[in-house]
N, C-alpha and C positions, 0 to 999 in steps of 0.2 A: 435814644434815652436822655433824659435831661442830666445835667453835669453837676447839678447841686454844689456849685463852685462856691457858694456861701458857707459850706459847712466848716471849713478850716480857718476861714478870715471873716472878720467883721467888716462891714462897711464902713467907710470913713465919711463923715460931712464935717461941715464947719460950724463950730459952735459960736456963741454970740460974741465971744472974745476974739474971734478969728482962728482960733486953735483948732486942728483937727481932732475929732472927737469919734470914739468908737461906737456904733449902733447897729444892733442886729437887724435882721430882715423882719423879725416879728415886731421888733419896737417900731420899726417904719411903718407897718401895717396898723400898728395899735395907734400911733399918733395920726394916721390918717382916718381911722375909725371915729377919732374924737372930733373931727369935722363934720361928721354925718349923723350925729345925734346921740353919741355914746356920753350923755352926761347925767348927773344926779337928778335932774326933773327939768323937763321941758314942755311947754305948750306953744302950739303954732298952727296956723291955718295952712293946708296944702291944697293947691289947686291941680287939676290935671285936665289936659285938653288934648285932642287927637287933630292931627291935620294930615290930609291925603287920603282919608278913607271916603267912601262914597256919603256916609253920614257921620260927619264931624260931632265928636261928643265933647262934654265937659262934666266935671264932678267937683264939688267943693268939700273938704273934709276938715275937721277940728281933732288935731291930734295931740295926743299927750303921751310922753315917753319918759323913761327912767331906766337909765343902763341900756339894754336890748331889749326891754319889754314895751309894748306899746298899746295904747287904747286910741281907737279912732270912731269917731261919730261922723256920719255922712249929714251934710247939710243940704245938698243940692246934687242932682235933680230933684223935683218933688217927690217923684215917685220912688225915690231910694233914700228920702228923708228918715233920718231914726235908724237906719242900719248900723250895726255896731260890729266893729273888729276887735279883738283882743288877742296879743301875743305875749305868751309868759314863758321863759325858758325854752324858746325856739318852737313852740308847740303855739298854734293859732286856732281861733274860732271865729264863726260868724253867726251873727243874731239879726233879726230882723222882726218888728212887730207882727204878731200873729203865730210866731213860732213858740212851740211848748218850752224849748230850751236852746242853747247855743249849740251849733253844729260844728265839728273838728273840719277844718280845710287844710290845704297845703299852701305854704308859701308860694309855691309856684303857679298856683292858679292866677288866670288873668284877672285883674281889678278892672282895668279899661285900657282899651288899645292895646300897645305891647307893655304896659306897666302891670307887674305881678303885684299881688298882694305884699310879697315881701319886700317891694321897692320902696314903700313908705316907711318901712322900719329902719331903725339904725343899723349900719353895716358891724359886723363883727368878723372881718376878713382875717383878723389875727388868730382867732381860735377857731372858726369855722372851716378853715381852709388849710391846707398844708402847702408849703412852699416847693415847687418842683425845681424851680430856678429863678434866678434874678440877675439882670444884666443892666447895662446903662445904655440908653438911647436918647437922641433929640426928639421932641415933639414938638412941631412949630416953633422951633429954636428955643424951646425950654428944656433945660436938661433933667432927665427923669430916671428913676428906677423903674424897670420894667419886671414885673412879676407873672410868672406862670403858677397859677394857683388850681389846686384840686380840691374839690369838696371833701371834708373830712367826716362828714356825718350825712344822713338821710333827709335832714331838716332844712338844709340849705336852700336858698332859692334858685341856685345855679350850679350846674356840675363842674364846669371849670371856666376861669376865668384869666384873661390876659389883662393886666392891671397896670397903668401907668400912674406913678406917684411922683410929683414934683420934688426934685432935690431940695430946693431952697426952703419951701414952706411945709415939706411933707403932706401935701394934700393930694388925694387922687382924682385926677382930671380926666381920665379917660378909662374905659373898660370895654373889653370884647367878651362877649357871652356865647360859650360854645356849649353844644349837646355832649351827652356822654360819649358819644363817637368821635368828639372833634369837631363838628361842623358848626360854623359860625352861624348864628341865627339873629344877633342883634347886637348894636353897640350903644354906649351911653357916654356922653360927654357932660361934666359937672363944672358949675360955677360956684364961686364961693364971694358973693358980693355983699355978705352981713358979717357983722361982728358980733361975738357974745363974750360974756366975762365967764372965764374958766381958770380956777385956781389962782385968782388975783390978777389976771392979766386979760387983754383984749386978744381974742384969737379968731381967724377967718373961721366963717361957718357956711354950710351948703346953702345956697340960694336958688338954685334951679338944676335939673336933670334933663337933658335931652336924650330921648332914647329912639334910636334909629332901626327900624325893621330892615334886616339885611337880605330878607328872602322876597320881600315884596317893595318895589321902588316906590319912594315918596311918602311911605308910611311913618309918620313921626308922631310920638308921644311926648308932651312935655309935663314934667312935674316942677310946680314953682312953689317955693317954700316961703311963706309970709314971716314977719317979724316974730324971732324967736324969744319967748319969755322964759327965761331960766330961773327956776325956784323949786323947791321940794315939793314932792307930790304924795299924797295920801296912800297908804298901803290898799286901801279900799278901792282905788282907781283901777288895779290890776288884780281883783278878786273876780274870779270865773263866776262864783256864785252870786255875785252882786251885779253881773253884767246887764241883767234886764232891768234892774232897779232905777 
């Protein structure tokens, strides 16, 4: 059974002035979520590419997000152009030209390769998952908090996650995804090579995610995030009734 060692003590990090400051596990997750798309309004291109499959594939998306809601328009390949995704309050719909109306889908369904539909959305690990345990480990000489997370609702993309958050910058840099039975089926490593303006300061922001299939050797899926444009978005962007228009 997990020890829940954080329940009695807050974790300590160094604040900007070098003094120790208290921070809860949920706040660590919240800070890491902020670097994965949880902003008041964002527009950016996202490209997906598979490597190692018999037939490698690629996809280009134009994605707009607000908080944890997302609207995605498929630009390529040509056969998928105009396909739309909408996620609002954890619920997701798919629409393509010719359908009479959007159809509900699961965030766990595959988008391409080993990338699920939910992988293109902002993470909300702070609210969507419960913390079973948190510890400290080194990952490639980087001091990290290591979380054991379990899904708190049926809308999540994954059942359970082992999640490494860099201590210094509070960025999620690695994740292992498990089935409900605890079997590891894929891992992800995240890079943060772009900066965005948030609350009056420049912050690191996700630039790529490499997803490794742990069941089939050499199967890799890349998500690459283009330059992020941070600005408010209209409510209509996330209105299901307007998705086809």
